[in-house]
N, C-alpha and C positions, 0 to 999 in steps of 0.2 A: 231303320230311320228313326223310329220312336225312341229307341234306346239312345241313339246318338244325341237327339234333341234334349232328352232327359239329362244326359250327362253335361251337355253344354249349359242347360238351365241351372244345374247345381253349381257349376263353376262360376256362372254369373252371379248367383245368389251369394255364394261364399265371398266372392270378391267385393260384393256390394255391402253385405251385412257385416262382414268381418274383414275390412280393408287391411288390418294388421297382418292377417294371414297371407294375403297377396303380396304385401310389401316384404314380409319375412322371406318369401320365396324368391323375390327379385334381388334382394340385397346381397346375398352371398355371390351370386353370379356377377353382379355389378362390381363388387369389390375385388373379386378375382380378376376381372378384366383390368381394373385400375392397377392392381398389384403387378400383373404381368407387364403392363405398359411401363410401370415404374422401373422394373428391373431391366427391361429391354432398352428403354430410351434414356435413363438416367445413370444407370450402373454398369450395364454390360456394354452399352454404346453411348457414353455421354457426348453431348453435342459440342463440347468446348475443349479446353486444354487438359481436362482431367484425364488421369490415367484409367483406362477401363478395368473393371474388376472381372477377372477371368475364372477364379476358382469355382468350379461347378457346384461344389457342396455349399459354398457360401451363397451362390445364386439361388440354389434350391431352397435354402433356409429363408431367404428373403421373399421367395414366392410363397412359402408355407405359412409364415407368421402374419396374422391379420393385423396390420399396423393400425387400422382404424379403431381396433379395440383398446388401443393404448393412448388415445388422445381424448381431449375433452369432448363431450357429446356435440357441442356446437361446431367442432372442427372435423367431424368424421368425414365430411365431403372433401375436406382438404388434406386428408391424412397421407395421400400418396403424392403430394406435390413435392417439387424439388427444393425444399426449404425446411428449416426447423420450425416447430410450433411450440407455443407456451403451454405448460402443463400446470401453472400456478406456482406461487411462492418464489417467483423470479427464476424458475427453472424451465428448461425446454426439453423436448424430445429431438434428438439430433436429425439433421438432414439425412434422408435414406442413403445417399452416396457415402456420407461419412461413416455411417453404421457399417455399411458393406466394406469400405476400405479398411477401417480399423480391424474388423473381424478377419479380413484376408491377411493383414499384416501379421496377425498372431500365429498364422499357420498351425491351427489347432489340429489335434487328432482325437479320435473317438474315445480313447481312454483317458484323456486329460481332465484335470480339475482346474477350474478357472475362477479367479477372484475378480469381481468387478467393483470399482469404487464409484458410487453415484448411481443408484438404482433408478431414480427418476420414476417414470411410469412402468418400467419393467421391460421395455421393448428390446433394448440391447441384450438383456439377459435371456429373453425368450429366443432371440435369434441364435445366440450361443448354445442354448440348451438343445437345439436340434443337431449340434455338431460335436458335443463333448459329453463326458460321463456325468459331471456335476458342475454347477455354477453356484458360487458363493457371492452374494451381492450385499453391499453395505450402503445405507442411505442415512444421512443425519437429520433429515426433516421428517418428523414423526408421522404427519399426515400422509406424505408421499410413501414412506415405508409401509405403513398400514394398508393403504389403498393398493399398492403394487402386490403386497403378499396375498391379499384377497383376490385381486384380479388374476394373478398367475395361477392360483389354485383353482379358480373358477374355470379357467381355460385349459386346465389339465397339464400344466408344466410342473411335473412332480419331481424333477431333478434340480430345482432351484431353491436355494435357501436364502431367505432375506433376514437381515440384521439391522436394527436401528443402532447406529454408532458413528463415530468419527472415522471416516474412511482413511484418513492420513495414517492411521495405525493398522490398517488392514484388518485381517481376521486371524490373529496369530495361532489360535488353538487348532485351526483347520489347515494351516500351512505346513510345509511349503506348497506353493502352487506351480503347476506347469506353465501357466500363462496368467498374466495380470492385465486388466484393461481398466483405464481411468477415463471417465467420461465427463471430467471437469478439469479446468486448467490449474496447474500448480506452478508456483514460482520456481520451484526446483523439484526434482524427483524425490519423493519422501523416502528417507533411509529405511523406515520400517517395511516399506513395500519391496525395496531391494533385497532386504534380508529375507523376506518371505517368498522370494522367487527362487525356484529350483535351479541348480546349476544346469546349463543348457536351455534354460527357459527364456521366454520373451515377455516384454511389457510394452504396451502401447499407451502413450500418455501425452496430452497436450501440455506444453511447457511455455510459460510466458506470463506477462503481467495481466491482471484482471482487466477485461474489457478493451484489450488491445490485441494486436495480431500476435498469436502464439504459433508455435510449430508443433505439429504432430510428430512426436519423437518415438523412435523405436529403441527400446532398451534391451540389450541382450547380455545374459550372464553366461560366460564361457564355462565349460566343465570344470576349469580350475578356479572359478569364482571371480574372474576379471569382468569388469563392466564396460560394455561398449555402447555408445549412444550415437544415433544417426537421425538428423532432421529429415523428415519426409515431405511435408507440405504445410504451407501456412493455413491456419484455421482460426476460428474464434469461438471459444467455449465460455460458459458461465464459470466463475471461479470455484475452486475447491473450498467449500464451506466448512469452517471449523466450530461454528457455534450451533448447538442443537436448537431446533425450533419446533 
């Protein structure tokens, strides 16, 4: 009995004197529960007209990646909500469902090399990194690119390569890519990205005018090099930025 009381006393002391320790132990479990609810209620079984995401590997990646680590500190408690969040510089981290849907549309394989245009905070790249061999991601806003690179390294995502550049031109020296994902809206599919897509590859890109309804578009390059486009669903993304900031 004395030993039990002694242990309880030390737990109480640690929680009182070092509240950060107690909070650190609670946060992971809390965020895991929120992440599981996000996948279950928004992605795997959305409550509205949205098509459920069924790919088990994609769902597992969404469960694994700590979305709260990719938002601003003041938004951590909202990180698992069914909406996009601002990350500064007029940019956003996409709604979780859209991240999952775009990832599923790519039909990635473990040996794939993927190009992402629009790193943002690095969340989409982190999700993809759980599914493919390498992710090459391009961001034109210097502060976002630098922060994402540090964040991804700190969290242990060692198969992601970040570059500060105009994503319209892709990352030619590392192409061609098995898959390309664009997380900002373009008025048309950039020709350099089409050239950097492997025959048999897929690209997922929002196409349409800035700040209007765009269409999430699937671009497929046949083994013969022909290009097929198919509109999937209406979306609204921030525009593809061409000026470095």
